[in-house]
C-alpha positions, 0 to 999 in steps of 0.5 A, a space after each residue: 032550354 030544355 036540357 038546361 032545365 034536364 041538367 038541372 033536375 039530374 042535378 036537384 035528384 043527384 042532391 035529393 038522393 046524397 041527402 036522404 042515402 046520408 046514414 042517420 045516425 050520429 054516435 060515434 064510438 067515444 075515444 077517451 074515457 073522460 071528457 077534454 074538459 075533466 081530461 084537462 083540468 086533471 092535467 092542469 093538477 098535475 102539472 101545478 103538482 110537479 112545478 112546485 114538488 121540485 123544493 129546489 127549483 127548475 134551470 130554464 132554457 129561455 128563448 126570447 123572440 121567434 127567431 131566436 137572434 137573440 140568443 138563449 138565457 139561462 133563468 132558474 123558477 122556483 114555483 111556490 103555490 101562486 108564487 114564482 122566483 125567477 133568476 136570470 144568469 143575467 144578473 144571478 144576485 137579484 131575484 123577483 118573486 111575482 104570482 103566476 097560475 095555470 089555464 088553458 088556451 091551446 091545451 094547457 098554460 102557464 102563466 106569469 100573471 103580474 109582472 116579475 122584474 127578472 122575466 118581464 124583462 125580456 118581453 117590457 116593450 119600455 126597456 131598451 134592450 134586444 131590439 131597443 125602445 118598444 120591442 126590446 127583446 119580444 119574449 113570452 111569459 104565456 107558456 103552452 105545456 107540450 108535455 111535463 114530468 118530474 124530469 123536464 117541461 117542455 113548453 111553446 111560447 105563446 107570441 114566438 113559438 118558441 120550445 123552451 125546456 125546464 129541468 129540475 137543478 139538480 140537489 147536489 147545486 145550489 143556484 149560486 153555484 149553476 150560475 158559476 159553472 155557466 160562466 165558464 
């Protein structure tokens, strides 16, 4: 019993020393010149400006389903301030316009807020394609912005974690010309 008391007493002393010898100074040099919320708000504004500045739109390399078992699809996005027009190589004659927004969740995000018949075709569980009713292609409609510039956006699907690459449609091409190039 005496030996057990000594061991507990030694542990208590070690714990007390650890507490008293720990520094009480909690100041650290700031890593950034602005708070995180301010930096994210600025990046959202920059990304929105970049996306809407491409009046000819963006070609999107879209991969639904986390293992990419359905392969990839070429989509076209043309962003305006609150709305986006989307087309797909599946049926280039059809386009759909819906609301979009930017937000923050695991970083800056691009979200397609209202149903878009072209984009949500890949995620609507009522459509019997891909994996069938209840699954469809299991695609994303919310994306985390990994990086963005006027030359390229790299997005990551929030559900699938797939990388989605967007590049501007060159000024000398139209959507119809681009689709004809894909039919090779």
